[in-house]
C-alpha angles and dihedrals in degrees: 000000000000121000090246092054090049090048091049090052091048092046091049091053092047095048091046091052092047090053093054094042092051091050089053089049089051091053090052092049090050090052089053091050093248096135097167093049088049090050090051091051090050093048091050091046089055091051089051087054089054089053093047093048092049091052090048090051091051087053089053086229098145116080137165115317094259089053090047092050090051091049090049092050091049092049094047092045092050089052096053098037101040118003104046097037089057092046091048091052092050093047091050091050091050094044090236100158099178093049090046092053092047093048094046093050092048092046092055094044094049087062089057092047091053089052093049091050089047091054090050092049092052092061113000096169093043098049107128118242110255144145119252119221123210129200107227091210104052106004095245106170125205140166132246102002142005116262120241087250132012109256092213105044103009093239114158114268091232088070093063120104129207129241118190 
């Protein structure tokens, strides 16, 4: 791997993390009633997305949809088979309850994401039009409607929000 390729990967990761962090900062500013600061954080987060996507394009890391679905399945599968189990084990050993909860929730939800991507890969053009519902506590993702209660974290279904 060239130094430029390594730098693009590092820059992509950094810009992606900045985007998510600034969105979290915007939520906090909203909670504090600081609407303009929240708006600034959201605008900057969007700019970081532009940077990240430009780096990804330079890496030639976006292919045809079938290739992208396969890459997404591989990534999600890695997370729930290797990454999160190791993190869960370490958090248990350290008694880090908040980290443990966060890792366990993500681990369970990544399995669901891989299944949803697998379903899309099996028939991308024939995938029925639907809304996806997300649990704001654990990220559980489902189709068509929110459950009465999240099967991963037990959050009330009325808390779910739709993406579609």
